[in-house]
Biopython code that builds the backbone (N, CA, C, O; Angstrom):
import numpy as np
from Bio.PDB.StructureBuilder import StructureBuilder

atoms = [
    (1, "MET", "N", (138.007, 67.134, 72.984)),
    (1, "MET", "CA", (137.721, 65.835, 73.550)),
    (1, "MET", "C", (137.727, 65.964, 75.072)),
    (1, "MET", "O", (138.661, 66.520, 75.649)),
    (2, "SER", "N", (136.702, 65.458, 75.707)),
    (2, "SER", "CA", (136.589, 65.566, 77.162)),
    (2, "SER", "C", (137.434, 64.487, 77.846)),
    (2, "SER", "O", (137.916, 63.549, 77.210)),
    (3, "ALA", "N", (137.594, 64.650, 79.135)),
    (3, "ALA", "CA", (138.360, 63.670, 79.909)),
    (3, "ALA", "C", (137.678, 62.304, 79.881)),
    (3, "ALA", "O", (138.344, 61.269, 79.865)),
    (4, "ASP", "N", (136.342, 62.311, 79.874)),
    (4, "ASP", "CA", (135.602, 61.045, 79.796)),
    (4, "ASP", "C", (135.888, 60.319, 78.490)),
    (4, "ASP", "O", (136.053, 59.099, 78.473)),
    (5, "ASP", "N", (135.946, 61.066, 77.406)),
    (5, "ASP", "CA", (136.227, 60.464, 76.096)),
    (5, "ASP", "C", (137.635, 59.877, 76.051)),
    (5, "ASP", "O", (137.852, 58.792, 75.512)),
    (6, "VAL", "N", (138.581, 60.605, 76.621)),
    (6, "VAL", "CA", (139.962, 60.123, 76.644)),
    (6, "VAL", "C", (140.059, 58.847, 77.471)),
    (6, "VAL", "O", (140.698, 57.881, 77.053)),
    (7, "ALA", "N", (139.430, 58.839, 78.640)),
    (7, "ALA", "CA", (139.458, 57.648, 79.498)),
    (7, "ALA", "C", (138.803, 56.463, 78.802)),
    (7, "ALA", "O", (139.311, 55.344, 78.869)),
    (8, "ARG", "N", (137.694, 56.701, 78.143)),
    (8, "ARG", "CA", (136.994, 55.629, 77.434)),
    (8, "ARG", "C", (137.876, 55.062, 76.319)),
    (8, "ARG", "O", (137.949, 53.847, 76.136)),
    (9, "THR", "N", (138.532, 55.934, 75.590)),
    (9, "THR", "CA", (139.411, 55.497, 74.504)),
    (9, "THR", "C", (140.574, 54.670, 75.045)),
    (9, "THR", "O", (140.916, 53.634, 74.474)),
    (10, "LEU", "N", (141.184, 55.118, 76.140)),
    (10, "LEU", "CA", (142.296, 54.376, 76.729)),
    (10, "LEU", "C", (141.853, 53.012, 77.239)),
    (10, "LEU", "O", (142.540, 52.014, 77.022)),
    (11, "ARG", "N", (140.702, 52.963, 77.919)),
    (11, "ARG", "CA", (140.203, 51.679, 78.413)),
    (11, "ARG", "C", (139.929, 50.722, 77.269)),
    (11, "ARG", "O", (140.265, 49.540, 77.344)),
    (12, "HIS", "N", (139.320, 51.234, 76.210)),
    (12, "HIS", "CA", (138.992, 50.392, 75.060)),
    (12, "HIS", "C", (140.270, 49.828, 74.435)),
    (12, "HIS", "O", (140.333, 48.645, 74.098)),
    (13, "GLY", "N", (141.279, 50.675, 74.283)),
    (13, "GLY", "CA", (142.544, 50.233, 73.703)),
    (13, "GLY", "C", (143.237, 49.195, 74.553)),
    (13, "GLY", "O", (143.774, 48.220, 74.027)),
    (14, "GLU", "N", (143.235, 49.391, 75.876)),
    (14, "GLU", "CA", (143.876, 48.434, 76.780)),
    (14, "GLU", "C", (143.152, 47.097, 76.768)),
    (14, "GLU", "O", (143.794, 46.047, 76.772)),
    (15, "ARG", "N", (141.839, 47.122, 76.754)),
    (15, "ARG", "CA", (141.088, 45.861, 76.725)),
    (15, "ARG", "C", (141.392, 45.079, 75.461)),
    (15, "ARG", "O", (141.584, 43.864, 75.509)),
    (16, "ASN", "N", (141.438, 45.765, 74.338)),
    (16, "ASN", "CA", (141.757, 45.079, 73.085)),
    (16, "ASN", "C", (143.170, 44.533, 73.105)),
    (16, "ASN", "O", (143.418, 43.437, 72.602)),
    (17, "GLY", "N", (144.102, 45.281, 73.681)),
    (17, "GLY", "CA", (145.480, 44.813, 73.772)),
    (17, "GLY", "C", (145.610, 43.579, 74.628)),
    (17, "GLY", "O", (146.340, 42.651, 74.280)),
    (18, "ARG", "N", (144.899, 43.557, 75.763)),
    (18, "ARG", "CA", (144.955, 42.388, 76.642)),
    (18, "ARG", "C", (144.325, 41.179, 75.988)),
    (18, "ARG", "O", (144.828, 40.065, 76.131)),
    (19, "ARG", "N", (143.231, 41.381, 75.271)),
    (19, "ARG", "CA", (142.580, 40.244, 74.608)),
    (19, "ARG", "C", (143.502, 39.600, 73.583)),
    (19, "ARG", "O", (143.449, 38.390, 73.360)),
    (20, "LYS", "N", (144.336, 40.408, 72.971)),
    (20, "LYS", "CA", (145.254, 39.876, 71.959)),
    (20, "LYS", "C", (146.455, 39.180, 72.591)),
    (20, "LYS", "O", (146.996, 38.236, 72.015)),
    (21, "THR", "N", (146.874, 39.636, 73.765)),
    (21, "THR", "CA", (148.115, 39.114, 74.336)),
    (21, "THR", "C", (147.922, 38.051, 75.406)),
    (21, "THR", "O", (148.860, 37.306, 75.689)),
    (22, "VAL", "N", (146.759, 37.952, 76.003)),
    (22, "VAL", "CA", (146.544, 36.951, 77.051)),
    (22, "VAL", "C", (146.653, 35.564, 76.435)),
    (22, "VAL", "O", (145.990, 35.256, 75.445)),
    (23, "GLY", "N", (147.484, 34.744, 77.026)),
    (23, "GLY", "CA", (147.673, 33.388, 76.522)),
    (23, "GLY", "C", (148.803, 33.249, 75.524)),
    (23, "GLY", "O", (149.178, 32.131, 75.170)),
    (24, "GLU", "N", (149.350, 34.354, 75.067)),
    (24, "GLU", "CA", (150.481, 34.289, 74.142)),
    (24, "GLU", "C", (151.780, 34.299, 74.947)),
    (24, "GLU", "O", (151.848, 34.922, 76.006)),
    (25, "PRO", "N", (152.800, 33.619, 74.454)),
    (25, "PRO", "CA", (154.081, 33.641, 75.169)),
    (25, "PRO", "C", (154.700, 35.042, 75.156)),
    (25, "PRO", "O", (154.601, 35.767, 74.166)),
    (26, "VAL", "N", (155.331, 35.405, 76.258)),
    (26, "VAL", "CA", (156.001, 36.697, 76.364)),
    (26, "VAL", "C", (157.484, 36.472, 76.129)),
    (26, "VAL", "O", (158.116, 35.681, 76.829)),
    (27, "LEU", "N", (158.031, 37.158, 75.157)),
    (27, "LEU", "CA", (159.452, 37.042, 74.854)),
    (27, "LEU", "C", (160.176, 38.268, 75.407)),
    (27, "LEU", "O", (159.944, 39.391, 74.961)),
    (28, "PHE", "N", (161.041, 38.041, 76.371)),
    (28, "PHE", "CA", (161.746, 39.133, 77.034)),
    (28, "PHE", "C", (162.478, 40.016, 76.031)),
    (28, "PHE", "O", (162.493, 41.239, 76.173)),
    (29, "SER", "N", (163.078, 39.409, 75.028)),
    (29, "SER", "CA", (163.858, 40.182, 74.055)),
    (29, "SER", "C", (162.995, 41.129, 73.230)),
    (29, "SER", "O", (163.510, 42.078, 72.639)),
    (30, "ARG", "N", (161.687, 40.880, 73.182)),
    (30, "ARG", "CA", (160.799, 41.741, 72.393)),
    (30, "ARG", "C", (160.118, 42.823, 73.223)),
    (30, "ARG", "O", (159.367, 43.633, 72.679)),
    (31, "LEU", "N", (160.365, 42.851, 74.518)),
    (31, "LEU", "CA", (159.783, 43.887, 75.364)),
    (31, "LEU", "C", (160.634, 45.144, 75.237)),
    (31, "LEU", "O", (161.763, 45.192, 75.726)),
    (32, "ALA", "N", (160.089, 46.149, 74.583)),
    (32, "ALA", "CA", (160.843, 47.377, 74.341)),
    (32, "ALA", "C", (160.762, 48.348, 75.520)),
    (32, "ALA", "O", (161.693, 49.116, 75.765)),
    (33, "ASP", "N", (159.665, 48.308, 76.236)),
    (33, "ASP", "CA", (159.447, 49.239, 77.331)),
    (33, "ASP", "C", (160.181, 48.766, 78.588)),
    (33, "ASP", "O", (160.056, 47.606, 78.980)),
    (34, "LYS", "N", (160.937, 49.652, 79.210)),
    (34, "LYS", "CA", (161.703, 49.320, 80.421)),
    (34, "LYS", "C", (160.779, 48.878, 81.554)),
    (34, "LYS", "O", (161.135, 47.984, 82.321)),
    (35, "THR", "N", (159.614, 49.482, 81.669)),
    (35, "THR", "CA", (158.658, 49.107, 82.709)),
    (35, "THR", "C", (158.171, 47.684, 82.513)),
    (35, "THR", "O", (158.047, 46.930, 83.478)),
    (36, "GLU", "N", (157.895, 47.310, 81.276)),
    (36, "GLU", "CA", (157.450, 45.949, 80.989)),
    (36, "GLU", "C", (158.554, 44.939, 81.294)),
    (36, "GLU", "O", (158.274, 43.855, 81.806)),
    (37, "ARG", "N", (159.794, 45.280, 80.990)),
    (37, "ARG", "CA", (160.915, 44.384, 81.296)),
    (37, "ARG", "C", (161.065, 44.198, 82.799)),
    (37, "ARG", "O", (161.287, 43.082, 83.269)),
    (38, "ASN", "N", (160.946, 45.284, 83.553)),
    (38, "ASN", "CA", (161.054, 45.195, 85.012)),
    (38, "ASN", "C", (159.916, 44.359, 85.590)),
    (38, "ASN", "O", (160.129, 43.568, 86.509)),
    (39, "ALA", "N", (158.710, 44.532, 85.055)),
    (39, "ALA", "CA", (157.567, 43.754, 85.537)),
    (39, "ALA", "C", (157.761, 42.275, 85.221)),
    (39, "ALA", "O", (157.416, 41.417, 86.033)),
    (40, "PHE", "N", (158.305, 41.977, 84.057)),
    (40, "PHE", "CA", (158.538, 40.596, 83.651)),
    (40, "PHE", "C", (159.528, 39.924, 84.598)),
    (40, "PHE", "O", (159.289, 38.809, 85.063)),
    (41, "VAL", "N", (160.626, 40.594, 84.881)),
    (41, "VAL", "CA", (161.650, 40.043, 85.779)),
    (41, "VAL", "C", (161.104, 39.940, 87.198)),
    (41, "VAL", "O", (161.327, 38.942, 87.883)),
    (42, "GLY", "N", (160.390, 40.969, 87.637)),
    (42, "GLY", "CA", (159.804, 40.937, 88.976)),
    (42, "GLY", "C", (158.816, 39.805, 89.144)),
    (42, "GLY", "O", (158.735, 39.192, 90.208)),
    (43, "ASN", "N", (158.069, 39.528, 88.095)),
    (43, "ASN", "CA", (157.097, 38.442, 88.139)),
    (43, "ASN", "C", (157.805, 37.095, 88.263)),
    (43, "ASN", "O", (157.275, 36.178, 88.891)),
    (44, "LEU", "N", (158.968, 36.966, 87.688)),
    (44, "LEU", "CA", (159.732, 35.725, 87.807)),
    (44, "LEU", "C", (160.389, 35.586, 89.176)),
    (44, "LEU", "O", (160.546, 34.475, 89.684)),
    (45, "LEU", "N", (160.771, 36.711, 89.772)),
    (45, "LEU", "CA", (161.468, 36.666, 91.052)),
    (45, "LEU", "C", (160.534, 36.436, 92.238)),
    (45, "LEU", "O", (160.977, 35.946, 93.277)),
    (46, "ALA", "N", (159.262, 36.776, 92.108)),
    (46, "ALA", "CA", (158.322, 36.620, 93.228)),
    (46, "ALA", "C", (158.236, 35.169, 93.686)),
    (46, "ALA", "O", (158.362, 34.923, 94.886)),
    (47, "PRO", "N", (158.027, 34.190, 92.801)),
    (47, "PRO", "CA", (157.994, 32.798, 93.271)),
    (47, "PRO", "C", (159.346, 32.346, 93.830)),
    (47, "PRO", "O", (159.387, 31.557, 94.775)),
    (48, "LEU", "N", (160.436, 32.828, 93.267)),
    (48, "LEU", "CA", (161.767, 32.481, 93.757)),
    (48, "LEU", "C", (161.936, 32.955, 95.195)),
    (48, "LEU", "O", (162.476, 32.238, 96.037)),
    (49, "HIS", "N", (161.472, 34.158, 95.461)),
    (49, "HIS", "CA", (161.552, 34.725, 96.814)),
    (49, "HIS", "C", (160.748, 33.870, 97.797)),
    (49, "HIS", "O", (161.189, 33.631, 98.921)),
    (50, "LYS", "N", (159.605, 33.427, 97.383)),
    (50, "LYS", "CA", (158.745, 32.644, 98.284)),
    (50, "LYS", "C", (159.336, 31.258, 98.562)),
    (50, "LYS", "O", (159.197, 30.745, 99.673)),
    (51, "THR", "N", (159.987, 30.650, 97.580)),
    (51, "THR", "CA", (160.499, 29.295, 97.781)),
    (51, "THR", "C", (161.873, 29.287, 98.428)),
    (51, "THR", "O", (162.211, 28.326, 99.119)),
    (52, "SER", "N", (162.669, 30.314, 98.231)),
    (52, "SER", "CA", (164.021, 30.314, 98.771)),
    (52, "SER", "C", (164.086, 30.839, 100.204)),
    (52, "SER", "O", (165.073, 30.610, 100.903)),
    (53, "GLY", "N", (163.039, 31.544, 100.646)),
    (53, "GLY", "CA", (163.004, 32.063, 102.005)),
    (53, "GLY", "C", (163.890, 33.270, 102.219)),
    (53, "GLY", "O", (164.405, 33.457, 103.321)),
    (54, "TRP", "N", (164.083, 34.080, 101.222)),
    (54, "TRP", "CA", (164.905, 35.297, 101.350)),
    (54, "TRP", "C", (164.384, 36.183, 102.418)),
    (54, "TRP", "O", (164.948, 37.249, 102.665)),
]
sb = StructureBuilder()
sb.init_structure("model")
sb.init_model(0)
sb.init_chain("A")
sb.init_seg("    ")
for serial, (resi, resn, name, xyz) in enumerate(atoms, 1):
    if name == "N":
        sb.init_residue(resn, " ", resi, " ")
    sb.init_atom(name, np.array(xyz, "f"), 0.0, 1.0, " ", f" {name:<3s}", serial, name[0])
structure = sb.get_structure()
């Protein structure tokens, strides 16, 4: 399998994953990946930082 085929497969998989999850509620307790948990918390803290003036 060439690098182009691998990239195409990954892009296709990610697009399908996003189509399934966009608009669905995200439950922190169901996020198994540490990176996803950090992104979730970081996404919540960004507006807090802007409004609190840290």
